[in-house]
C-alpha positions as CSV (number, residue, x, y, z in Angstrom):
1,M,27.4,109.1,67.6
2,I,28.0,105.6,68.9
3,K,26.4,103.0,66.8
4,K,24.7,100.1,68.7
5,T,23.0,96.8,68.2
6,Y,19.2,96.7,68.1
7,C,18.2,93.5,70.0
8,K,14.7,91.9,69.9
9,K,13.3,88.8,71.3
10,E,10.8,87.0,69.0
11,K,9.1,83.7,68.5
12,E,10.0,81.7,65.3
13,S,6.3,81.9,64.5
14,G,6.7,85.7,64.3
15,K,8.5,85.6,61.0
16,L,6.6,87.1,58.1
17,K,5.2,84.0,56.3
18,Y,4.5,85.6,52.9
19,C,8.2,86.5,52.4
20,D,10.1,84.5,55.0
21,A,11.5,87.7,56.7
22,W,11.9,89.6,59.9
23,S,10.7,93.1,60.0
24,F,12.0,96.3,61.6
25,N,9.4,99.0,62.4
26,L,10.7,102.2,60.9
27,S,7.7,104.2,62.4
28,K,8.9,103.4,66.0
29,E,12.7,103.3,65.6
30,D,15.4,105.2,63.6
31,I,17.3,102.3,61.9
32,N,20.2,104.7,61.4
33,N,20.9,104.8,65.2
34,Y,22.0,101.1,64.8
35,E,24.9,99.3,63.2
36,T,23.5,95.8,63.7
37,L,20.1,94.1,64.1
38,K,20.0,91.0,66.2
39,Y,16.8,88.9,66.8
40,F,16.7,86.0,69.3
41,T,14.2,83.2,69.1
42,E,13.8,79.8,70.9
43,K,15.6,78.1,68.0
44,A,18.3,80.6,66.8
45,T,20.0,84.0,66.8
46,Y,19.6,86.1,63.6
47,E,22.0,88.9,62.9
48,I,22.5,91.4,60.1
49,S,24.2,94.7,59.5
50,V,22.0,97.7,59.0
51,D,23.6,98.5,55.7
52,L,22.9,95.0,54.4
53,A,19.4,95.1,55.8
54,K,18.7,98.4,54.0
55,A,20.2,97.0,50.8
56,K,18.4,93.7,50.8
57,G,15.1,94.6,52.6
58,F,12.0,96.2,51.2
59,I,9.6,98.7,52.8
60,R,5.9,98.0,53.3
61,E,3.2,100.0,55.0
62,T,0.9,98.2,57.3
63,K,-2.9,98.8,57.4
64,L,-2.3,101.0,60.4
65,G,0.1,103.2,58.5
66,E,3.3,101.9,60.0
67,K,6.4,101.6,57.8
68,K,8.3,98.4,58.2
69,L,11.5,97.2,56.6
70,N,11.1,93.5,55.8
71,I,14.4,91.7,55.5
72,P,14.3,88.2,54.0
73,I,15.8,85.5,56.3
74,K,18.2,84.3,53.5
75,H,20.3,87.5,54.1
76,W,20.7,87.1,57.9
77,Y,23.6,85.4,59.6
78,I,21.9,82.5,61.6
79,K,23.3,80.7,64.5
80,N,21.1,77.7,65.5
81,K,20.8,76.8,69.1
82,E,20.3,73.1,68.5
83,S,23.2,72.6,66.1
84,Q,26.1,74.2,64.5
85,N,24.4,74.8,61.1
86,E,24.8,78.4,60.1
87,N,23.6,80.4,57.1
88,T,25.5,83.4,55.8
89,D,24.7,85.6,52.8
């Protein structure tokens, strides 16, 4: 099977505030179909390998019963649109 990149457009305000993370909805997508997760916002592009996301993230179930993998921002590669500042884990 060819591995691919999961891409999602988000707003910076969509980050989970309580843990400063992006989430991946495990109830809607099989994360194992992807090699990389990439989120685009108005300020930056966030990228992480699925292996690292699974190793560093944690699963929480929402009130609606959906399982989400929450991956803290500190583990993502970040490329800011406004400057060349980048964060790598």
